[in-house]
C-alpha positions in Angstrom: 44.7 62.7 73.6 47.6 61.7 71.8 47.3 57.9 70.4 45.3 56.9 73.8 43.1 54.4 73.1 43.8 54.1 69.1 45.4 50.8 69.1 41.9 49.4 69.7 40.9 50.7 66.1 43.3 48.9 64.6 41.8 46.5 62.1 42.7 43.1 60.4 41.0 43.7 56.7 42.5 40.6 55.0 44.9 37.8 56.3 45.9 34.6 54.9 49.0 32.4 55.7 51.7 34.9 54.4 50.1 38.6 54.8 48.3 40.7 57.0 46.4 43.8 55.6 45.9 46.3 58.3 43.7 49.4 58.2 45.5 51.9 60.7 43.9 55.0 62.3 45.3 58.3 62.8 46.8 59.2 66.0 48.8 55.8 66.4 52.5 55.5 65.6 53.6 52.5 63.3 56.5 51.9 65.3 58.2 52.8 69.0 61.5 54.0 67.4 61.7 56.9 70.1 60.7 54.4 73.0 58.2 57.5 74.4 55.0 55.4 72.7 53.0 53.6 75.0 50.9 52.4 71.9 51.8 51.6 68.5 50.6 49.3 65.8 53.9 46.7 66.5 52.5 46.5 69.8 49.3 45.6 68.8 50.8 42.6 66.8 52.6 41.8 69.7 49.7 41.4 71.8 48.0 39.0 69.0 51.0 36.7 68.6 51.5 38.4 65.2 54.7 38.5 63.2 56.7 36.7 66.4 60.4 36.7 65.6 60.1 38.9 62.7 61.7 42.5 62.6 59.1 45.2 63.3 56.7 42.3 63.6 56.6 41.8 60.2 56.1 45.5 59.0 57.2 46.2 56.0 56.2 50.0 55.4 55.0 53.2 57.2 52.3 55.7 57.5 53.1 58.8 59.8 50.9 58.7 62.9 48.7 61.4 61.5 47.8 59.4 58.4 44.9 56.4 58.3 44.7 53.7 55.8 46.2 50.3 55.0 49.5 49.3 56.1 51.4 45.7 55.0 53.0 43.3 57.3 54.2 39.7 56.5 53.5 36.7 58.8 56.8 34.5 57.6 60.3 36.0 57.0 60.1 34.8 53.5 57.3 36.9 52.7 58.6 39.8 54.7 61.7 39.7 52.2 59.5 39.0 49.3 57.8 42.5 50.1 60.4 44.1 50.9 62.0 43.5 47.8 58.9 44.6 46.2 58.9 48.0 47.7 62.3 48.4 47.4 61.9 48.0 43.6 58.9 50.3 43.6 56.7 47.5 42.6 53.7 48.3 45.2 51.7 51.2 43.9 50.1 53.1 47.0 47.2 55.5 46.6 46.4 58.3 49.0 43.3 60.8 49.3 44.3 64.6 50.3 42.4 67.6 51.0 44.4 70.6 50.8 44.6 74.2 50.8 43.7 76.3 47.0 42.9 74.9 43.7 45.4 72.6 42.3 45.9 71.6 38.9 44.2 68.9 37.2 47.0 66.8 37.3 50.6 66.7 38.0 53.9 65.1 38.6 55.7 66.7 41.7 59.8 65.2 41.4 61.8 67.3 44.5 64.2 65.7 46.0 63.4 65.7 50.4 65.6 65.6 53.1 65.3 66.4 57.1 64.9 69.8 58.0 67.9 71.3 59.4 66.1 74.4 61.2 63.4 72.8 62.4 63.2 69.5 64.1 61.3 66.7 63.2 60.1 68.4 59.8 61.3 67.6 56.2 61.8 69.5 53.2 62.5 70.0 49.6 66.2 71.0 49.2 68.7 69.9 46.0 70.9 67.7 48.0 67.7 65.4 49.3 66.8 62.5 48.3 65.2 62.0 45.0 60.7 61.9 45.6 58.0 61.7 43.2 54.3 62.4 44.1 52.1 62.3 41.2 48.0 63.6 41.6 45.0 63.9 40.1 42.2 66.8 41.0 38.8 64.9 41.8 37.0 68.2 43.0 37.5 71.7 43.9 35.1 73.0 46.8 34.1 76.2 47.6 33.8 76.8 51.4 33.6 79.7 53.4 35.1 82.0 50.9 38.6 79.7 50.5 39.2 76.9 47.8 40.0 73.5 48.7 41.1 70.5 46.2 40.2 66.7 46.9 43.5 65.2 45.2 44.0 61.5 44.7 47.9 61.0 44.8 49.7 57.8 44.0 53.2 57.6 45.7 56.0 56.7 43.4 58.4 57.0 45.8 58.1 56.6 49.7 59.9 59.3 51.9 59.1 60.4 55.2 56.1 63.0 55.3 57.0 63.3 51.3 53.1 64.1 50.2 52.9 66.4 53.0 56.0 68.1 52.2 55.5 68.3 48.0 52.0 69.7 48.6 53.0 72.6 50.8 56.1 73.3 48.6 53.6 74.2 45.7 51.5 76.4 48.5 48.8 73.8 49.1 49.2 72.5 52.5 47.2 69.6 54.0 44.1 70.4 55.6 45.1 70.0 59.2 48.8 69.4 59.1 49.8 71.6 61.6 53.8 70.5 61.0 53.4 72.3 57.6 51.4 75.1 57.8 47.9 73.5 57.1 44.9 74.9 58.2 42.7 73.4 61.1 39.1 73.3 58.9 36.1 72.7 61.2 38.1 71.3 64.2 40.2 68.4 62.3 43.3 68.1 64.3 45.2 65.4 61.7 46.6 65.5 58.4 43.9 65.0 55.9 45.5 61.9 54.6 44.4 58.8 54.1 46.2 55.6 52.7 43.0 54.2 50.3 44.3 51.8 47.9 47.5 49.6 47.4 48.3 47.1 45.1 50.9 44.3 44.2 51.7 41.1 42.5 51.9 38.3 45.2 54.4 35.5 44.8 52.4 33.7 42.5 52.1 36.4 39.9 48.5 37.3 41.3 47.2 40.8 41.4 46.3 41.6 45.1 44.5 45.0 45.5 43.1 46.3 48.9 41.0 49.2 49.5 40.7 50.9 52.8 36.9 53.5 53.5 37.7 57.0 54.4 37.2 57.2 58.4 34.1 58.9 59.5 35.9 62.2 60.3 37.3 62.9 57.1 34.5 61.9 55.3 32.0 63.8 57.7 34.4 67.2 56.9 33.8 66.6 53.5 29.8 66.7 53.5 29.9 69.6 55.9 31.9 71.4 53.2 29.7 70.8 50.6 31.4 68.1 48.7 29.0 65.3 47.1 30.5 62.0 46.0 29.3 61.1 42.2 28.2 57.8 42.4 
């Protein structure tokens, strides 16, 4: 179905005079840069009169089309500059949840440069002349299902390259479940990368720590239940 009907699933989970914290559904593009998308987060903001006059309606960072979760947007030019500076200075913490094929190590740091693939359109890859990229992770569970092992991981993104988490885990032989672009398996009908932007933290202009969380979407939590994962309380 592509992104049809996905725009209406976008939600505001926090709002004040400066900031919007949005929850983006999987299947929706953030910005219409190729001119082909009928539905985008940017258009959703336009329709609500939010971020008017700001670059990309105040959206400060990206999530891939197939990734769900937290997205920040500024409501004023001043706050857009402030958040952009925080992102540039890597002072915003972003944590994701991912399900990957295989048994990953308990924790790790992946530091592999990433650049656009020369062989495959729309893909990125690890290559020596790429941009510095750092991904940290910790394993939350190993799940045995149908004769195969899967790992639920919490990912701490230290740099924000396009497709970074997907590329790094594929490089180590642990592709994300549902991520067809990077060799991931489709598990019980999931047709999107199992990747959710679950948490974001930063200090606001008054030096107050802001922390926001997004619940895992139902299709992902149901998949975990079906393959036998039980969340520890």
